[in-house]
Structure formats: structure tokens, C-alpha cells
Steps between C-alpha positions, in 0.01 A plus 500: 500500500259336257135584443252277318162595354265238358227559244275307267266324739128485445183295472497235228308185418634147525711418196600861439852642503654783697846656503642649817784750504745586776690826453817527705693808596807573706798269537338208322835338425528433874195273477562285189220250561146616426199289571126487525313377803131491581279494806141385493256591779568295810815347356870564531699673230632247249765497234386518136803567281845656501763609250869575529671820393571400141168326451680180409362306796138484605328314780135411543268355756323187381174695485656745253689263273362491147265794557711789631815653353734732687733733315691822554622795298795657679503793260157587638577375852181297480403141563188342357272208575294380206214290632298285261211260553415666828298305755284620791762357737750751358303775673736680739699813562815466293820648638826572328810432704875546453805368678852367476369146471169316488524434874588861578216701350493812716347775287129494422252694297156601622322223311239487226169317522420226250147360508394214275129430477361162404 
């Protein structure tokens, strides 16, 4: 069983940066893909970024490309999402997810709120 705990959310202004962390515990090797997703009010949860076990492959939504960077430190069992040049439309609850593949994310954290003011 894998547990995920996100942290690092907060209230920032447009153009600011924020770094989210996702601490994993349990049998994390059983869920090699870790990703970030977000859900804005009234909208469905959407993919933001994902990284494979070794960190050698990363994947981004078009909205995140060039501004966000996903990484992981397996020694700390933690994945990160560095978010730069934040926009008001980035406002959402950000969730960390893990799974055996990008289409099989089945473990979720509780989410962390990110609010970007204009």
C-alpha cells in the first residue's frame, strides 16, 4: 500500500513561483509513476505533469510546458513540482498521484490548494 502527502501550496501573486512536494510512504516501488494533477472549482481533475521511476522521463500538459518542472528524489521518497510564472488560471487544488503507468494512477494524496491572485 502506498500513501501520498502533498505540501507546499499557498496564496501567491501572478508571476510568482511555488514548489509543491509529495512525500510517499509504503510500497512505493509498486507505483513507479508519480504525477501531479489539479482540479479547479467547477472543473474536472486534469493532468499537469508526471515522472517515471528513475526521473529520466517527464511528461507535461501543454499548460505546464516551459513553466513547471517535475522531479523526484527516490532517496527521500518525494516528488516535486516547481511552478514558475504562475497565472491566476493555475489556481486549483493540486493532487499527487501514483500508479503503474500514466493511465493507471490509482493512489492519491489529499491535495494542496494553490491560489494565484492577479
